[in-house]
N, C-alpha and C positions, 0 to 999 in steps of 0.2 A: 526388481533386479538391480536397478541403479542404487538403491539404498543399500542393498547387500554389499555391492562392490565398494561403495563408500565406506561402510562399516569395516569391511576386511581391510581396506586400504589404510585406515587409521591404525589398525592393530599390527599390520604386517609391513607396510611400506615405511612408516615413520618409526625410527628407533626409540624416540622418546615423545610421549604425549602428555601434556599437562591440561587438566580440566580446571577452570576456575570454580572454586567452591561456591561462590555467590551465584554464578550463572547456573550451575547444576541444581543449586537449592531453589533458585527462582523457577526453573523449568519443572522441577519436581513438585513444587507448591502448586503451580498452575495445573499440573496433570492430576494432582490430589483433589483439588477443588472441582475440576472437571468430572472426576470419578464420582465424588460426592453428589454433584448435581444430576449425574446420569442415574445413580441409584435412587435418588429422590424422584426422578421422572419415572423410573420403572415401578416404583412403589404406587405411583399415581397413574399407572397404566398408560404412560406416554408412548405412542407408537414409534418414536424415533430415539428412545432412551439409549438403546444399545448401538444403534447405527452411528450416533455421534461420538461414541466412545473413542473411536480411532483418531478423530480430529481433536477432541478436547483432552485426551489422556495419552494416547500412544505417541502421536507426533510430537508433542512437547518433550517427551523423553528422548525421542530421536534427535531433536534439535540440540538437546544437552549433550548427547553422545557425539554428534558431529561438530560441536562447537570448536574443538581444538584446531579444525581446518583453517580458522581464521587467525591462528597465532603466528603464522608465517609473516615475516616483516613486509613482504609485498602483497599479502593478501587483500588488505583494505584498498590499496591503490588499484590492484586488479579488479576488485569488486566495483569500484567507481567507474573504471574503464568499461567493464561489462554492462553496467547500467546505461552508459552513453551509447554503446554499440547497440544495445537492445532497443533503445528509443529510435535509433536510425533505422534499424530493420523494421520495426513496427510501423513507423511513418511511411517508409518506402512501400511496404507491403499493403498498407491501408489505401494509399493513393493509387496503387496499381489495381487494387480490387475495386475501388469506386470508379476509377477511370474505365475499367473493363465493363462494369455494370452500365456505365453511361455510354459506352460505344466508342470511346477515345483511345483505348488500349486494346490491341489484338489479343485474342485468347492465348496465343503462344507465349506472351509475355506475362500471363497471369497464372499464379498458382492457385487453384480452386480446391478448398477443403470443404465445400458446402455439403457434400454428401456424407462426410464423416463427422463433422462437428456442428452442423446446422447453422452456419453463419450466412448472413444475407444483407442486402442493401436495397432501399427503396427510395425513390424520388417522388415527392408529392407536396403540394401546397407550398412550394418554394423553399423546401428544406429536404434534408437527407435523414433517413432513419437507418442506422447501422446496427447490425447484430454481429459483432466480432468480439470474441473473448479477449483478444489482445488489447482492446481499447481500454479495459479496466486498468491495465498496467500504467497508462498515461497518468492516472491519478497519483502515482508515486513518482514517475520518471519526469514529468514536466516540472513539478515543484522542485524535485531534486536538481534538475539542471539549472533552473532559475537561481537558486542559492549558490550552486557551484560556480556559475559564471560570475556572480557578484564577487565572490572570494577570489577568483582568478583574475579579475580586473584589478583588484588591488595590487596584485603582484605583476600586472601587465602580462599575463600569460594567456588570457582569452584569445582564442584564434577566430578566424572567419568561420571555420567549421563549427565551433560552439555557437556563435551567434546565429548562423544559418539554421542549425538544428533546432535552436530555440524558437526562431520566428516560424519555421515550418510546423513545430509542434503547436504554437499558438493558432496557426491557420487551421490545423486539423481539429483542435479543441472547439473552434467556432463552428467548423463545418459539421462535425458529428452531431451537434444538437443535443449532447449528453449534459443534462442540467447539472448533475453531480460533478462532472469533470470541469465544467465551466465555473461553477461555484468554488471548487478547490483551487483552480488557477487565479481567480479574482482574490481569494483570501490569502494567497501565498506571500505576498509582500508583508502583510501583517504577521504571518507565521515566521517569516525569515527574521523580522525584527525581534520577536520574542525568543527565537532560538539562539540568535546572536547574543541576546542580552542574558538569558538564563543558562544556556548550555555552552556556547562558545566563549561567553564573557567578553564579547566584543562591544565596545561602547561608542565607537565612532560611526554610528549608523548613518548620520546624515552626510558625513564626509565620504563614506563608502558609496552611498547612492549617488552623490554628486559626481564622484570620480567615474562610477561605472556608466552613468547616463549623462555624459557631456552633451553639450548642445549639438556638436557634430554627429555623435552617435545617435542621439534622440531623433534628429531631423532624418538622417539617413535611414534609420531603422523604421521610423514612422512611414516614410515614403514607400519603403520596400514592402512593409506589411500591407499597406493600403493598396498598392498595385497588385500584390499577390492575391489579396481578397477579392478585388474586382475581377482579376483573371479567373480565379477559381469559381466565383459565383456565376460569372457569364458562362463558363464551360459546363457547369453542372446545373445551371438554371435555378440558383439558390437566391432567396430574397432575405436580406438582413432583417427587415421588419418581421418576417414570419419566424425567423430564429429567435428574435428577442421576445416576441409574444409567446412562443412556445416554451422558452425558458422560464418567463415570469408565471406562465400558466401552471407550471409544475408545482407551484406553491400555493395554488388556489384549490383547496380541498372541496370547495362547494361548487366547482364548475362541473356540471353534469356532462358537458361535451368533452372534458378531458379525462379519458379513461384512466390513464396512469395515476394522476392526482387523486382521482375519486377512489381508485382501488387502495391507494396508500392511506387515504383518509378513513376508509372503512376498516382497514387493518388496525389503524391507530386506535380508533374508538373501541373496537372489539378487544384488543389486547389490554388496554388500560382498564376497561370495565371488569374484565375477568381477573386481572391482577388485583384490583381493589376488593373483589369479592373473595379471593382466595387468600393464600398465605403471603402477606404483604412482605415479610422479612425474608422468606426463602423461595418464594415463587412457586411455580407448578413443576419445576424440574426440566432438565434438558430433554429435548425431543417432544415436548408438549405443544399443543396447538389450541388456538381459540376457536370460537364459533365460526368466525370468518377465516377461511382458508386462502392460502396462496398456492395455486395449482403449479407445482414445480416437479414434474415427473415423479410423482408418487412421494414427494417429501413435503407434506402439509406443514411441517414445523420450520421450513425455510422461508421466513418472512423477510421482506425487503427492508423493513424498519429495524435494522440491527440492534440499536441501543434500546429501543422500546421493547423489542422481544427479549433483550437481556434482562430488562426489569421484569417482564412477565415470567420468564423461565427461572431466573435466580433470585429475584427479589432484591430488596434494598441491600441485603448482605452481599449478594454477588456483584452488584453494581459497585458498591464501595470497595470490595476486594479488588476487582479488575482495574478500577481507577487507581487505587493506591499502588497496585502491582506495576502498572505502567509508569506511574510518576516515580516510583523507586528506580525503574530502569533509566529514566531520564536523569535522575540524580546520580546514578552510577556513572553514566556517560559524562556528566559534568565534572565529576571528580577525576575520571580517567583522563580526559582531555587536559585537566590541570597538571597532570603528571607527564603528559606527552602532547604539548601544544601543536607540534608539527601536523598532528592528525586532524586538526580542527577543519582544515580546508576539505577533507573528505567526509568526516563524521557529521558536521553540521548539516550539509545538504541531504545526507541520508536521513537524518531526523526530520527535517523538513518534508521530505518525501513521505516518510512514515505518517506524519500528521496529515498530509494531503490525502493519503489513502484512507485514513480514518474519517475524514470529511466526507469522502465519497461513499464510505461504508454506512453512513447514516441512513441512506436510502437503497442500499443493495446488500445482500447477504454474503459479502466477500469473505468475511472471517469465519464463516461457517464451513469453509472448505480449506484443505491443507495447502493448496497452491498459492493462497494469499495469507494464510494464518502466520507464516514465517516473518511477515512484515512486523507483526505486533511484537515478536520476540527480538527483533533487530537491535533495539537499544541494549537489552541485557547481553546479547551475543557480542556486540561491538565493545561494550564496557569491559568484558572479560578479556577479549583480544587486545585491547589497548593497554590494559594493565600488564598483561604478559610481555608485550613488546616494550613497554616503558622500562622494564627490568632489564632490557638488553639481553634477555635469555640467560643471564648469569645466575639468577636465583628466582625463585617463585614465592608467592605468598604462602604463609604457613597454613592457610586454609585451602590451598589448591590440592587437587588429587594428581598423582604422577603415575604414569605407566611407562616402564622401561623394558624394551625387548631383552636387554642384557640380563635383567633379573631372572629370566627363565633359563639362563645358560648356567650350568654348573660344571 
């Protein structure tokens, strides 16, 4: 229903709508390859061949249709603000949920969705195990905020709210024990460096870092994080050594005592072996599965190892296509920012967040669902919007598609 309202809104509320030709083509190409891979899977009797069509073909076309909503001059700024507010809400809700489970927050202060979406929390062996769908969003939001604050600091616009939100996000990332999230946060400084260099074209990296992390801020921030960690660990009976061992154990596929790592190791071996025995260039098709299954509510093709499954299902051709397709989106963003440098403070962090999400997706099937797939399209969607705004709405590219309500009046 929401999608229908948005589509009607574009056609009826806006008097003129301009679609970026490149963005539409990028989304259409993605949908076409998705359709091809699903048909390939159907030929191979893949059980999920038709069920993944909506994600791999229909939603990309919807993203293309809805893309003009970012053309408004305030849309990207509003999107950045929305991301920050989303992080604030997720952090507040998660701490309320954990606090309620630990007995520190009364029931009337907690919003419990457990019966509806199966979320939960458990405390054992000095650590926390969370089952919250919103935690996955932190893979995008925390790296996004880290980069955004760095750029704000250069303009001396970072507030206490920004830093408090970031430090609280760090605390939550540590407490959750989610290895993919922790790895994404640790890798973010390196991601920021390359995004600044390749996308934002910012070369004064060391000066930017020195300015953002002055001795005073570094000391105060370190003390604040240390005290917050001690307070939280004592409240929820969490041990830092157990968290570290649990994180490192996630990468030991030979550890029989670690069920998660062992399951991913089995999936990896099974997917790679059957890929090599099958069609190396085009894989087994969308919706296929290997001998080792991942029990996910009747979706055996929904493997946690996203990129290994991509190789298994689409082959070398599919991996190469999706890689070049994404790099093309980054290249479009780079060129668009060159035409509209003022957008760099908002766009750079979103690209960093996108890569953070991609790091986490290496061990979780986020991109197999529409609610996270849009992040993959973000570079292409942003590039088209920036290009349109750079023209100051006075003219559009000759490759753009225009829709004018007045054209239907005679």
